[in-house]
VEXPASE-456194 format. One record per atom (N, C-alpha, C, O): residue number from 0; residue in three letters; chain; atom name; x negated, y, z. Coordinates in nm, 4 decimals. Layout:
! residues N
+-----+---------+--------+-------+----------+----------+----------+
: num : residuo : cadena : atomo :       c1 :       c2 :       c3 :
+-----+---------+--------+-------+----------+----------+----------+
: NUM :     ALA :      A :    CA :        X :        Y :        Z :
...
+-----+---------+--------+-------+----------+----------+----------+
This chain:
! residues 95
+-----+---------+--------+-------+----------+----------+----------+
: num : residuo : cadena : atomo :       c1 :       c2 :       c3 :
+-----+---------+--------+-------+----------+----------+----------+
:   0 :     UNK :      A :     N :  10.9523 :  12.3474 :   2.6395 :
:   0 :     UNK :      A :    CA :  10.8461 :  12.4615 :   2.7199 :
:   0 :     UNK :      A :     C :  10.7446 :  12.5213 :   2.6538 :
:   0 :     UNK :      A :     O :  10.6600 :  12.4418 :   2.6131 :
:   1 :     UNK :      A :     N :  10.7184 :  12.6740 :   2.6214 :
:   1 :     UNK :      A :    CA :  10.6341 :  12.7288 :   2.5372 :
:   1 :     UNK :      A :     C :  10.5411 :  12.7554 :   2.6713 :
:   1 :     UNK :      A :     O :  10.5851 :  12.7813 :   2.7833 :
:   2 :     UNK :      A :     N :  10.4210 :  12.7445 :   2.6389 :
:   2 :     UNK :      A :    CA :  10.2867 :  12.8015 :   2.6865 :
:   2 :     UNK :      A :     C :  10.1400 :  12.8113 :   2.5899 :
:   2 :     UNK :      A :     O :  10.1159 :  12.7517 :   2.4849 :
:   3 :     UNK :      A :     N :  10.0650 :  12.8954 :   2.6557 :
:   3 :     UNK :      A :    CA :   9.9269 :  12.8851 :   2.5874 :
:   3 :     UNK :      A :     C :   9.8427 :  12.8072 :   2.6670 :
:   3 :     UNK :      A :     O :   9.8401 :  12.8224 :   2.7892 :
:   4 :     UNK :      A :     N :   9.7689 :  12.7196 :   2.6048 :
:   4 :     UNK :      A :    CA :   9.7210 :  12.5980 :   2.6838 :
:   4 :     UNK :      A :     C :   9.5895 :  12.6498 :   2.6799 :
:   4 :     UNK :      A :     O :   9.5257 :  12.6929 :   2.5838 :
:   5 :     UNK :      A :     N :   9.5524 :  12.6366 :   2.8241 :
:   5 :     UNK :      A :    CA :   9.4205 :  12.6739 :   2.9003 :
:   5 :     UNK :      A :     C :   9.3179 :  12.5784 :   2.8639 :
:   5 :     UNK :      A :     O :   9.3316 :  12.4639 :   2.9071 :
:   6 :     UNK :      A :     N :   9.2183 :  12.6054 :   2.7924 :
:   6 :     UNK :      A :    CA :   9.1119 :  12.5261 :   2.7407 :
:   6 :     UNK :      A :     C :   8.9761 :  12.6373 :   2.7749 :
:   6 :     UNK :      A :     O :   8.9699 :  12.7600 :   2.7831 :
:   7 :     UNK :      A :     N :   8.8808 :  12.5335 :   2.7885 :
:   7 :     UNK :      A :    CA :   8.7201 :  12.6063 :   2.7955 :
:   7 :     UNK :      A :     C :   8.6797 :  12.6554 :   2.7079 :
:   7 :     UNK :      A :     O :   8.5921 :  12.7392 :   2.7293 :
:   8 :     UNK :      A :     N :   8.7190 :  12.6313 :   2.5733 :
:   8 :     UNK :      A :    CA :   8.6449 :  12.6855 :   2.4524 :
:   8 :     UNK :      A :     C :   8.7466 :  12.7304 :   2.3742 :
:   8 :     UNK :      A :     O :   8.8608 :  12.6864 :   2.3873 :
:   9 :     UNK :      A :     N :   8.7118 :  12.8282 :   2.2798 :
:   9 :     UNK :      A :    CA :   8.8106 :  12.8901 :   2.1562 :
:   9 :     UNK :      A :     C :   8.8339 :  12.7774 :   2.0553 :
:   9 :     UNK :      A :     O :   8.7600 :  12.6828 :   2.0825 :
:  10 :     UNK :      A :     N :   8.8990 :  12.7581 :   1.9651 :
:  10 :     UNK :      A :    CA :   8.9221 :  12.6325 :   1.9030 :
:  10 :     UNK :      A :     C :   8.9229 :  12.6891 :   1.7280 :
:  10 :     UNK :      A :     O :   8.9138 :  12.8068 :   1.6929 :
:  11 :     UNK :      A :     N :   8.9345 :  12.5855 :   1.6495 :
:  11 :     UNK :      A :    CA :   8.9506 :  12.5843 :   1.5162 :
:  11 :     UNK :      A :     C :   9.1041 :  12.5618 :   1.5020 :
:  11 :     UNK :      A :     O :   9.1734 :  12.5094 :   1.5892 :
:  12 :     UNK :      A :     N :   9.1454 :  12.6039 :   1.3916 :
:  12 :     UNK :      A :    CA :   9.2959 :  12.5582 :   1.3746 :
:  12 :     UNK :      A :     C :   9.3025 :  12.4093 :   1.4261 :
:  12 :     UNK :      A :     O :   9.3557 :  12.3872 :   1.5349 :
:  13 :     UNK :      A :     N :   9.2539 :  12.3144 :   1.3563 :
:  13 :     UNK :      A :    CA :   9.2695 :  12.1476 :   1.3642 :
:  13 :     UNK :      A :     C :   9.2545 :  12.1458 :   1.5038 :
:  13 :     UNK :      A :     O :   9.3494 :  12.1209 :   1.5782 :
:  14 :     UNK :      A :     N :   9.1179 :  12.1758 :   1.5522 :
:  14 :     UNK :      A :    CA :   9.1063 :  12.1667 :   1.7169 :
:  14 :     UNK :      A :     C :   9.2101 :  12.1942 :   1.7863 :
:  14 :     UNK :      A :     O :   9.2412 :  12.1112 :   1.8717 :
:  15 :     UNK :      A :     N :   9.2958 :  12.3188 :   1.7714 :
:  15 :     UNK :      A :    CA :   9.4194 :  12.3697 :   1.8341 :
:  15 :     UNK :      A :     C :   9.5201 :  12.2698 :   1.8225 :
:  15 :     UNK :      A :     O :   9.5854 :  12.2443 :   1.9237 :
:  16 :     UNK :      A :     N :   9.5420 :  12.2146 :   1.7266 :
:  16 :     UNK :      A :    CA :   9.6440 :  12.1155 :   1.6835 :
:  16 :     UNK :      A :     C :   9.6482 :  11.9936 :   1.7690 :
:  16 :     UNK :      A :     O :   9.7478 :  11.9481 :   1.8253 :
:  17 :     UNK :      A :     N :   9.4864 :  11.9313 :   1.7720 :
:  17 :     UNK :      A :    CA :   9.4666 :  11.8367 :   1.8470 :
:  17 :     UNK :      A :     C :   9.4851 :  11.8648 :   2.0247 :
:  17 :     UNK :      A :     O :   9.5225 :  11.7846 :   2.1102 :
:  18 :     UNK :      A :     N :   9.4538 :  11.9735 :   2.0361 :
:  18 :     UNK :      A :    CA :   9.4308 :  12.0076 :   2.1703 :
:  18 :     UNK :      A :     C :   9.5861 :  11.9764 :   2.2185 :
:  18 :     UNK :      A :     O :   9.6148 :  11.8979 :   2.3088 :
:  19 :     UNK :      A :     N :   9.6831 :  12.0554 :   2.1383 :
:  19 :     UNK :      A :    CA :   9.8302 :  12.0431 :   2.1926 :
:  19 :     UNK :      A :     C :   9.8390 :  11.8871 :   2.1855 :
:  19 :     UNK :      A :     O :   9.8796 :  11.8433 :   2.2931 :
:  20 :     UNK :      A :     N :   9.8195 :  11.8106 :   2.1136 :
:  20 :     UNK :      A :    CA :   9.8718 :  11.6790 :   2.0859 :
:  20 :     UNK :      A :     C :   9.7989 :  11.6254 :   2.1931 :
:  20 :     UNK :      A :     O :   9.8522 :  11.5218 :   2.2329 :
:  21 :     UNK :      A :     N :   9.6982 :  11.6555 :   2.2550 :
:  21 :     UNK :      A :    CA :   9.6322 :  11.5444 :   2.3857 :
:  21 :     UNK :      A :     C :   9.6753 :  11.6060 :   2.5093 :
:  21 :     UNK :      A :     O :   9.6215 :  11.5800 :   2.6169 :
:  22 :     UNK :      A :     N :   9.7853 :  11.6990 :   2.4942 :
:  22 :     UNK :      A :    CA :   9.8388 :  11.7663 :   2.6192 :
:  22 :     UNK :      A :     C :   9.9794 :  11.7202 :   2.6163 :
:  22 :     UNK :      A :     O :  10.0631 :  11.7703 :   2.6913 :
:  23 :     UNK :      A :     N :  10.0109 :  11.6168 :   2.5236 :
:  23 :     UNK :      A :    CA :  10.1554 :  11.5846 :   2.5132 :
:  23 :     UNK :      A :     C :  10.2336 :  11.6866 :   2.4391 :
:  23 :     UNK :      A :     O :  10.3516 :  11.6693 :   2.4698 :
:  24 :     UNK :      A :     N :  10.2234 :  11.7711 :   2.3673 :
:  24 :     UNK :      A :    CA :  10.2771 :  11.8353 :   2.2917 :
:  24 :     UNK :      A :     C :  10.2412 :  11.8577 :   2.1696 :
:  24 :     UNK :      A :     O :  10.1758 :  11.7755 :   2.1053 :
:  25 :     UNK :      A :     N :  10.2881 :  11.9975 :   2.1120 :
:  25 :     UNK :      A :    CA :  10.2512 :  11.9977 :   1.9391 :
:  25 :     UNK :      A :     C :  10.2345 :  12.1828 :   1.9457 :
:  25 :     UNK :      A :     O :  10.2816 :  12.2615 :   2.0278 :
:  26 :     UNK :      A :     N :  10.1619 :  12.2036 :   1.8433 :
:  26 :     UNK :      A :    CA :  10.1131 :  12.3458 :   1.8524 :
:  26 :     UNK :      A :     C :  10.2830 :  12.4332 :   1.8100 :
:  26 :     UNK :      A :     O :  10.3728 :  12.3920 :   1.7366 :
:  27 :     UNK :      A :     N :  10.2757 :  12.5428 :   1.8780 :
:  27 :     UNK :      A :    CA :  10.4118 :  12.6211 :   1.8651 :
:  27 :     UNK :      A :     C :  10.4118 :  12.6324 :   1.7358 :
:  27 :     UNK :      A :     O :  10.3206 :  12.6048 :   1.6579 :
:  28 :     UNK :      A :     N :  10.5487 :  12.6865 :   1.7070 :
:  28 :     UNK :      A :    CA :  10.6114 :  12.7597 :   1.5727 :
:  28 :     UNK :      A :     C :  10.6300 :  12.9030 :   1.5842 :
:  28 :     UNK :      A :     O :  10.6534 :  12.9374 :   1.7000 :
:  29 :     UNK :      A :     N :  10.6274 :  12.9796 :   1.5151 :
:  29 :     UNK :      A :    CA :  10.6492 :  13.1397 :   1.5177 :
:  29 :     UNK :      A :     C :  10.7906 :  13.1587 :   1.5917 :
:  29 :     UNK :      A :     O :  10.8003 :  13.2455 :   1.6785 :
:  30 :     UNK :      A :     N :  10.8840 :  13.0899 :   1.5628 :
:  30 :     UNK :      A :    CA :  11.0217 :  13.0912 :   1.6169 :
:  30 :     UNK :      A :     C :  11.0064 :  13.0594 :   1.7624 :
:  30 :     UNK :      A :     O :  11.0541 :  13.1407 :   1.8416 :
:  31 :     UNK :      A :     N :  10.9554 :  12.9681 :   1.8022 :
:  31 :     UNK :      A :    CA :  10.9238 :  12.9231 :   1.9474 :
:  31 :     UNK :      A :     C :  10.8586 :  13.0370 :   2.0177 :
:  31 :     UNK :      A :     O :  10.8926 :  13.0575 :   2.1342 :
:  32 :     UNK :      A :     N :  10.7791 :  13.1053 :   1.9683 :
:  32 :     UNK :      A :    CA :  10.7047 :  13.2021 :   2.0388 :
:  32 :     UNK :      A :     C :  10.8040 :  13.3263 :   2.0111 :
:  32 :     UNK :      A :     O :  10.7887 :  13.4014 :   2.1074 :
:  33 :     UNK :      A :     N :  10.8600 :  13.3587 :   1.9590 :
:  33 :     UNK :      A :    CA :  10.9598 :  13.4888 :   1.9066 :
:  33 :     UNK :      A :     C :  11.0741 :  13.4557 :   2.0366 :
:  33 :     UNK :      A :     O :  11.1093 :  13.5395 :   2.1196 :
:  34 :     UNK :      A :     N :  11.1294 :  13.2864 :   2.0293 :
:  34 :     UNK :      A :    CA :  11.2060 :  13.2763 :   2.1155 :
:  34 :     UNK :      A :     C :  11.1759 :  13.3106 :   2.3010 :
:  34 :     UNK :      A :     O :  11.2403 :  13.3761 :   2.3830 :
:  35 :     UNK :      A :     N :  11.0663 :  13.2419 :   2.3095 :
:  35 :     UNK :      A :    CA :  10.9928 :  13.2915 :   2.4588 :
:  35 :     UNK :      A :     C :  10.9774 :  13.4046 :   2.5097 :
:  35 :     UNK :      A :     O :  10.9863 :  13.4375 :   2.6280 :
:  36 :     UNK :      A :     N :  10.9471 :  13.4829 :   2.3937 :
:  36 :     UNK :      A :    CA :  10.9046 :  13.6347 :   2.4315 :
:  36 :     UNK :      A :     C :  11.0682 :  13.7326 :   2.4267 :
:  36 :     UNK :      A :     O :  11.0822 :  13.8403 :   2.4847 :
:  37 :     UNK :      A :     N :  11.1698 :  13.6681 :   2.3501 :
:  37 :     UNK :      A :    CA :  11.2443 :  13.7551 :   2.3666 :
:  37 :     UNK :      A :     C :  11.3635 :  13.7137 :   2.4695 :
:  37 :     UNK :      A :     O :  11.4357 :  13.7958 :   2.5260 :
:  38 :     UNK :      A :     N :  11.3705 :  13.5953 :   2.4817 :
:  38 :     UNK :      A :    CA :  11.4778 :  13.5062 :   2.5794 :
:  38 :     UNK :      A :     C :  11.4229 :  13.5092 :   2.7159 :
:  38 :     UNK :      A :     O :  11.4956 :  13.5385 :   2.8109 :
:  39 :     UNK :      A :     N :  11.2823 :  13.4769 :   2.7325 :
:  39 :     UNK :      A :    CA :  11.2367 :  13.4290 :   2.8408 :
:  39 :     UNK :      A :     C :  11.1080 :  13.5692 :   2.8914 :
:  39 :     UNK :      A :     O :  11.0521 :  13.5768 :   3.0008 :
:  40 :     UNK :      A :     N :  11.0933 :  13.6489 :   2.7923 :
:  40 :     UNK :      A :    CA :  11.0199 :  13.7438 :   2.8460 :
:  40 :     UNK :      A :     C :  10.8696 :  13.7059 :   2.8692 :
:  40 :     UNK :      A :     O :  10.7967 :  13.7629 :   2.9503 :
:  41 :     UNK :      A :     N :  10.8277 :  13.5884 :   2.7768 :
:  41 :     UNK :      A :    CA :  10.7043 :  13.5432 :   2.7932 :
:  41 :     UNK :      A :     C :  10.5652 :  13.6738 :   2.7469 :
:  41 :     UNK :      A :     O :  10.5574 :  13.7410 :   2.6441 :
:  42 :     UNK :      A :     N :  10.4965 :  13.6717 :   2.8350 :
:  42 :     UNK :      A :    CA :  10.3911 :  13.7894 :   2.8284 :
:  42 :     UNK :      A :     C :  10.2507 :  13.7153 :   2.8383 :
:  42 :     UNK :      A :     O :  10.2280 :  13.6422 :   2.9347 :
:  43 :     UNK :      A :     N :  10.1739 :  13.7313 :   2.7560 :
:  43 :     UNK :      A :    CA :  10.0388 :  13.6524 :   2.7299 :
:  43 :     UNK :      A :     C :   9.9381 :  13.7503 :   2.6146 :
:  43 :     UNK :      A :     O :   9.9530 :  13.7658 :   2.4934 :
:  44 :     UNK :      A :     N :   9.8495 :  13.7971 :   2.6937 :
:  44 :     UNK :      A :    CA :   9.7650 :  13.9020 :   2.6290 :
:  44 :     UNK :      A :     C :   9.6211 :  13.7952 :   2.5493 :
:  44 :     UNK :      A :     O :   9.5076 :  13.8418 :   2.5594 :
:  45 :     UNK :      A :     N :   9.6351 :  13.6943 :   2.4951 :
:  45 :     UNK :      A :    CA :   9.5599 :  13.6013 :   2.4573 :
:  45 :     UNK :      A :     C :   9.6028 :  13.5687 :   2.3339 :
:  45 :     UNK :      A :     O :   9.7163 :  13.5219 :   2.3258 :
:  46 :     UNK :      A :     N :   9.5103 :  13.5885 :   2.1918 :
:  46 :     UNK :      A :    CA :   9.5955 :  13.5673 :   2.0515 :
:  46 :     UNK :      A :     C :   9.5376 :  13.3980 :   2.0582 :
:  46 :     UNK :      A :     O :   9.4342 :  13.3532 :   2.1079 :
:  47 :     UNK :      A :     N :   9.6361 :  13.3377 :   1.9956 :
:  47 :     UNK :      A :    CA :   9.6456 :  13.1794 :   1.9928 :
:  47 :     UNK :      A :     C :   9.6915 :  13.1524 :   1.8537 :
:  47 :     UNK :      A :     O :   9.7710 :  13.2222 :   1.7908 :
:  48 :     UNK :      A :     N :   9.6382 :  13.0538 :   1.8163 :
:  48 :     UNK :      A :    CA :   9.6978 :  12.9681 :   1.6823 :
:  48 :     UNK :      A :     C :   9.8411 :  12.9279 :   1.6749 :
:  48 :     UNK :      A :     O :   9.8867 :  12.8787 :   1.7780 :
:  49 :     UNK :      A :     N :   9.9133 :  12.9383 :   1.5818 :
:  49 :     UNK :      A :    CA :  10.0343 :  12.8866 :   1.5722 :
:  49 :     UNK :      A :     C :  10.0559 :  12.8178 :   1.4597 :
:  49 :     UNK :      A :     O :   9.9780 :  12.8337 :   1.3657 :
:  50 :     UNK :      A :     N :  10.1503 :  12.7415 :   1.4502 :
:  50 :     UNK :      A :    CA :  10.1680 :  12.6104 :   1.3230 :
:  50 :     UNK :      A :     C :  10.1395 :  12.6784 :   1.2148 :
:  50 :     UNK :      A :     O :  10.0447 :  12.6246 :   1.1577 :
:  51 :     UNK :      A :     N :  10.1762 :  12.7689 :   1.1615 :
:  51 :     UNK :      A :    CA :  10.1999 :  12.8248 :   1.0198 :
:  51 :     UNK :      A :     C :  10.0327 :  12.8843 :   1.0055 :
:  51 :     UNK :      A :     O :  10.0008 :  12.9527 :   0.9083 :
:  52 :     UNK :      A :     N :   9.9541 :  12.8559 :   1.0921 :
:  52 :     UNK :      A :    CA :   9.7982 :  12.8933 :   1.0784 :
:  52 :     UNK :      A :     C :   9.7875 :  13.0376 :   1.0995 :
:  52 :     UNK :      A :     O :   9.6824 :  13.0963 :   1.0735 :
:  53 :     UNK :      A :     N :   9.8962 :  13.1013 :   1.1478 :
:  53 :     UNK :      A :    CA :   9.8687 :  13.2592 :   1.2025 :
:  53 :     UNK :      A :     C :   9.8306 :  13.2815 :   1.3192 :
:  53 :     UNK :      A :     O :   9.8455 :  13.1764 :   1.3815 :
:  54 :     UNK :      A :     N :   9.7844 :  13.3697 :   1.3924 :
:  54 :     UNK :      A :    CA :   9.7525 :  13.4041 :   1.5069 :
:  54 :     UNK :      A :     C :   9.8367 :  13.5242 :   1.5688 :
:  54 :     UNK :      A :     O :   9.8761 :  13.6264 :   1.5126 :
:  55 :     UNK :      A :     N :   9.8503 :  13.4901 :   1.6772 :
:  55 :     UNK :      A :    CA :   9.9662 :  13.5917 :   1.7400 :
:  55 :     UNK :      A :     C :   9.9520 :  13.5787 :   1.8928 :
:  55 :     UNK :      A :     O :   9.8948 :  13.4892 :   1.9550 :
:  56 :     UNK :      A :     N :  10.0160 :  13.6866 :   1.9397 :
:  56 :     UNK :      A :    CA :  10.0282 :  13.7121 :   2.0945 :
:  56 :     UNK :      A :     C :  10.1752 :  13.7862 :   2.1421 :
:  56 :     UNK :      A :     O :  10.2202 :  13.8864 :   2.0866 :
:  57 :     UNK :      A :     N :  10.2376 :  13.7183 :   2.2523 :
:  57 :     UNK :      A :    CA :  10.3579 :  13.7867 :   2.2925 :
:  57 :     UNK :      A :     C :  10.3490 :  13.8893 :   2.4156 :
:  57 :     UNK :      A :     O :  10.3271 :  13.8493 :   2.5299 :
:  58 :     UNK :      A :     N :  10.3651 :  14.0068 :   2.3879 :
:  58 :     UNK :      A :    CA :  10.3623 :  14.1074 :   2.4922 :
:  58 :     UNK :      A :     C :  10.5167 :  14.1462 :   2.5256 :
:  58 :     UNK :      A :     O :  10.5989 :  14.1676 :   2.4364 :
:  59 :     UNK :      A :     N :  10.5430 :  14.1519 :   2.6484 :
:  59 :     UNK :      A :    CA :  10.6643 :  14.1859 :   2.7206 :
:  59 :     UNK :      A :     C :  10.6606 :  14.2874 :   2.7876 :
:  59 :     UNK :      A :     O :  10.7617 :  14.3553 :   2.8057 :
:  60 :     UNK :      A :     N :  10.5175 :  14.3247 :   2.8491 :
:  60 :     UNK :      A :    CA :  10.4872 :  14.4560 :   2.9369 :
:  60 :     UNK :      A :     C :  10.3875 :  14.5118 :   2.8649 :
:  60 :     UNK :      A :     O :  10.2753 :  14.4613 :   2.8624 :
:  61 :     UNK :      A :     N :  10.4220 :  14.6326 :   2.7925 :
:  61 :     UNK :      A :    CA :  10.3004 :  14.7137 :   2.7254 :
:  61 :     UNK :      A :     C :  10.1807 :  14.7585 :   2.8102 :
:  61 :     UNK :      A :     O :  10.1921 :  14.8112 :   2.9209 :
:  62 :     UNK :      A :     N :  10.0706 :  14.7340 :   2.7509 :
:  62 :     UNK :      A :    CA :   9.9403 :  14.7954 :   2.8180 :
:  62 :     UNK :      A :     C :   9.8272 :  14.8186 :   2.7567 :
:  62 :     UNK :      A :     O :   9.8126 :  14.7529 :   2.6536 :
:  63 :     UNK :      A :     N :   9.7451 :  14.8873 :   2.7840 :
:  63 :     UNK :      A :    CA :   9.6365 :  14.9149 :   2.7207 :
:  63 :     UNK :      A :     C :   9.5513 :  14.7613 :   2.6815 :
:  63 :     UNK :      A :     O :   9.5482 :  14.6677 :   2.7614 :
:  64 :     UNK :      A :     N :   9.4868 :  14.7573 :   2.5481 :
:  64 :     UNK :      A :    CA :   9.4023 :  14.6597 :   2.5051 :
:  64 :     UNK :      A :     C :   9.5030 :  14.5395 :   2.4721 :
:  64 :     UNK :      A :     O :   9.4475 :  14.4358 :   2.4356 :
:  65 :     UNK :      A :     N :   9.6618 :  14.5378 :   2.4803 :
:  65 :     UNK :      A :    CA :   9.7307 :  14.4599 :   2.4384 :
:  65 :     UNK :      A :     C :   9.8210 :  14.4880 :   2.3402 :
:  65 :     UNK :      A :     O :   9.8086 :  14.4481 :   2.2244 :
:  66 :     UNK :      A :     N :   9.9420 :  14.5776 :   2.3940 :
:  66 :     UNK :      A :    CA :  10.0312 :  14.6516 :   2.3225 :
:  66 :     UNK :      A :     C :  10.0497 :  14.7646 :   2.3747 :
:  66 :     UNK :      A :     O :  10.1464 :  14.7668 :   2.4508 :
:  67 :     UNK :      A :     N :   9.9832 :  14.8793 :   2.3612 :
:  67 :     UNK :      A :    CA :  10.0035 :  15.0226 :   2.4464 :
:  67 :     UNK :      A :     C :  10.1232 :  15.0496 :   2.4153 :
:  67 :     UNK :      A :     O :  10.1916 :  15.0898 :   2.5095 :
:  68 :     UNK :      A :     N :  10.1723 :  15.0419 :   2.3178 :
:  68 :     UNK :      A :    CA :  10.3182 :  15.1544 :   2.3062 :
:  68 :     UNK :      A :     C :  10.4402 :  15.0567 :   2.3102 :
:  68 :     UNK :      A :     O :  10.5311 :  15.1149 :   2.3694 :
:  69 :     UNK :      A :     N :  10.4769 :  14.9373 :   2.2729 :
:  69 :     UNK :      A :    CA :  10.5658 :  14.8728 :   2.2955 :
:  69 :     UNK :      A :     C :  10.5751 :  14.7171 :   2.3190 :
:  69 :     UNK :      A :     O :  10.4703 :  14.6571 :   2.2953 :
:  70 :     UNK :      A :     N :  10.6709 :  14.6489 :   2.3570 :
:  70 :     UNK :      A :    CA :  10.6541 :  14.5309 :   2.3539 :
:  70 :     UNK :      A :     C :  10.6899 :  14.4721 :   2.2565 :
:  70 :     UNK :      A :     O :  10.7927 :  14.5139 :   2.2031 :
:  71 :     UNK :      A :     N :  10.6268 :  14.3651 :   2.2018 :
:  71 :     UNK :      A :    CA :  10.6133 :  14.2950 :   2.0679 :
:  71 :     UNK :      A :     C :  10.5447 :  14.1652 :   2.0486 :
:  71 :     UNK :      A :     O :  10.4720 :  14.1381 :   2.1442 :
:  72 :     UNK :      A :     N :  10.5454 :  14.0887 :   1.9670 :
:  72 :     UNK :      A :    CA :  10.4529 :  13.9879 :   1.9075 :
:  72 :     UNK :      A :     C :  10.3725 :  14.0388 :   1.8469 :
:  72 :     UNK :      A :     O :  10.4172 :  14.0834 :   1.7412 :
:  73 :     UNK :      A :     N :  10.2606 :  14.0570 :   1.8634 :
:  73 :     UNK :      A :    CA :  10.1197 :  14.1084 :   1.7902 :
:  73 :     UNK :      A :     C :  10.1192 :  14.0079 :   1.6679 :
:  73 :     UNK :      A :     O :  10.1727 :  13.8970 :   1.6661 :
:  74 :     UNK :      A :     N :  10.0712 :  14.0490 :   1.5992 :
:  74 :     UNK :      A :    CA :  10.0241 :  13.9664 :   1.4638 :
:  74 :     UNK :      A :     C :   9.8693 :  13.9736 :   1.4338 :
:  74 :     UNK :      A :     O :   9.8272 :  14.0855 :   1.4043 :
:  75 :     UNK :      A :     N :   9.7958 :  13.8890 :   1.4367 :
:  75 :     UNK :      A :    CA :   9.6314 :  13.9046 :   1.4230 :
:  75 :     UNK :      A :     C :   9.6061 :  13.8690 :   1.3036 :
:  75 :     UNK :      A :     O :   9.4910 :  13.8881 :   1.2643 :
:  76 :     UNK :      A :     N :   9.7055 :  13.8066 :   1.2103 :
:  76 :     UNK :      A :    CA :   9.6718 :  13.7742 :   1.0653 :
:  76 :     UNK :      A :     C :   9.6861 :  13.6219 :   1.0574 :
:  76 :     UNK :      A :     O :   9.7582 :  13.5582 :   1.1342 :
:  77 :     UNK :      A :     N :   9.6026 :  13.5602 :   0.9460 :
:  77 :     UNK :      A :    CA :   9.5858 :  13.4300 :   0.9080 :
:  77 :     UNK :      A :     C :   9.4429 :  13.4165 :   0.8769 :
:  77 :     UNK :      A :     O :   9.4004 :  13.4298 :   0.7622 :
:  78 :     UNK :      A :     N :   9.3653 :  13.3891 :   0.9823 :
:  78 :     UNK :      A :    CA :   9.1939 :  13.4081 :   0.9695 :
:  78 :     UNK :      A :     C :   9.1620 :  13.2206 :   0.9077 :
:  78 :     UNK :      A :     O :   9.2359 :  13.1222 :   0.9098 :
:  79 :     UNK :      A :     N :   9.0566 :  13.2351 :   0.8713 :
:  79 :     UNK :      A :    CA :   9.0188 :  13.1027 :   0.8381 :
:  79 :     UNK :      A :     C :   9.0219 :  13.0074 :   0.9112 :
:  79 :     UNK :      A :     O :   8.9484 :  13.0193 :   1.0093 :
:  80 :     UNK :      A :     N :   9.0829 :  12.9067 :   0.9036 :
:  80 :     UNK :      A :    CA :   9.1339 :  12.7809 :   1.0033 :
:  80 :     UNK :      A :     C :   8.9637 :  12.7428 :   1.0813 :
:  80 :     UNK :      A :     O :   8.9390 :  12.7252 :   1.2006 :
:  81 :     UNK :      A :     N :   8.8906 :  12.7405 :   0.9900 :
:  81 :     UNK :      A :    CA :   8.7521 :  12.6770 :   1.0509 :
:  81 :     UNK :      A :     C :   8.6703 :  12.7679 :   1.1587 :
:  81 :     UNK :      A :     O :   8.5617 :  12.7243 :   1.1966 :
:  82 :     UNK :      A :     N :   8.7221 :  12.9043 :   1.2146 :
:  82 :     UNK :      A :    CA :   8.6887 :  12.9828 :   1.2891 :
:  82 :     UNK :      A :     C :   8.7036 :  12.9377 :   1.4394 :
:  82 :     UNK :      A :     O :   8.8123 :  12.8932 :   1.4761 :
:  83 :     UNK :      A :     N :   8.6084 :  12.9466 :   1.5191 :
:  83 :     UNK :      A :    CA :   8.6537 :  12.8948 :   1.6325 :
:  83 :     UNK :      A :     C :   8.6808 :  13.0212 :   1.7201 :
:  83 :     UNK :      A :     O :   8.6080 :  13.0331 :   1.8187 :
:  84 :     UNK :      A :     N :   8.7792 :  13.1212 :   1.6972 :
:  84 :     UNK :      A :    CA :   8.7769 :  13.2270 :   1.7493 :
:  84 :     UNK :      A :     C :   8.8761 :  13.2582 :   1.8579 :
:  84 :     UNK :      A :     O :   8.8615 :  13.3533 :   1.9347 :
:  85 :     UNK :      A :     N :   9.0154 :  13.1434 :   1.8633 :
:  85 :     UNK :      A :    CA :   9.1340 :  13.1773 :   1.9388 :
:  85 :     UNK :      A :     C :   9.1623 :  13.0422 :   2.0219 :
:  85 :     UNK :      A :     O :   9.1202 :  12.9303 :   1.9926 :
:  86 :     UNK :      A :     N :   9.2382 :  13.0750 :   2.1254 :
:  86 :     UNK :      A :    CA :   9.3279 :  12.9635 :   2.1781 :
:  86 :     UNK :      A :     C :   9.4332 :  12.9074 :   2.0845 :
:  86 :     UNK :      A :     O :   9.4395 :  12.9058 :   1.9616 :
:  87 :     UNK :      A :     N :   9.5320 :  12.8518 :   2.2001 :
:  87 :     UNK :      A :    CA :   9.6426 :  12.7849 :   2.1284 :
:  87 :     UNK :      A :     C :   9.7748 :  12.7877 :   2.1832 :
:  87 :     UNK :      A :     O :   9.7679 :  12.7592 :   2.3027 :
:  88 :     UNK :      A :     N :   9.8871 :  12.8091 :   2.1479 :
:  88 :     UNK :      A :    CA :  10.0132 :  12.8265 :   2.1828 :
:  88 :     UNK :      A :     C :  10.1001 :  12.6782 :   2.1588 :
:  88 :     UNK :      A :     O :  10.1399 :  12.6526 :   2.0452 :
:  89 :     UNK :      A :     N :  10.1213 :  12.6028 :   2.2484 :
:  89 :     UNK :      A :    CA :  10.1870 :  12.4876 :   2.2312 :
:  89 :     UNK :      A :     C :  10.3513 :  12.4832 :   2.2585 :
:  89 :     UNK :      A :     O :  10.4158 :  12.5830 :   2.2908 :
:  90 :     UNK :      A :     N :  10.4004 :  12.3672 :   2.2424 :
:  90 :     UNK :      A :    CA :  10.5422 :  12.3639 :   2.2820 :
:  90 :     UNK :      A :     C :  10.5611 :  12.2113 :   2.2978 :
:  90 :     UNK :      A :     O :  10.5192 :  12.1217 :   2.2245 :
:  91 :     UNK :      A :     N :  10.6434 :  12.2020 :   2.4251 :
:  91 :     UNK :      A :    CA :  10.6648 :  12.0612 :   2.4609 :
:  91 :     UNK :      A :     C :  10.8290 :  12.0687 :   2.4786 :
:  91 :     UNK :      A :     O :  10.8883 :  12.1644 :   2.5283 :
:  92 :     UNK :      A :     N :  10.8938 :  11.9411 :   2.4246 :
:  92 :     UNK :      A :    CA :  11.0388 :  11.9641 :   2.4289 :
:  92 :     UNK :      A :     C :  11.0609 :  11.8871 :   2.5802 :
:  92 :     UNK :      A :     O :  10.9782 :  11.8211 :   2.6430 :
:  93 :     UNK :      A :     N :  11.1876 :  11.9161 :   2.6121 :
:  93 :     UNK :      A :    CA :  11.2221 :  11.8525 :   2.7534 :
:  93 :     UNK :      A :     C :  11.2753 :  11.7212 :   2.7321 :
:  93 :     UNK :      A :     O :  11.3449 :  11.6766 :   2.8232 :
:  94 :     UNK :      A :     N :  11.2564 :  11.6476 :   2.6271 :
:  94 :     UNK :      A :    CA :  11.3124 :  11.5170 :   2.6384 :
:  94 :     UNK :      A :     C :  11.2080 :  11.4196 :   2.6651 :
:  94 :     UNK :      A :     O :  11.2366 :  11.3005 :   2.6781 :
+-----+---------+--------+-------+----------+----------+----------+
């Protein structure tokens, strides 16, 4: 199960990893985000940390301020991991 973890504050990378672990999950990998976006139509206009240290968000329904022209996994870069600017995407296996 791929999901955006609802959290009251923005997180550093290390805090993001810990937040997923506290939720019984792991920080999601880029491939897990792409699979959720492509196969399940996952759509979330919130930038979040991924396991490789990148920040991305998946858009299935284009709209202003998210991805105005196309459905895509948007890439926000590899920010300094100490900055508390983002949420986090987590992944829980069904096992």
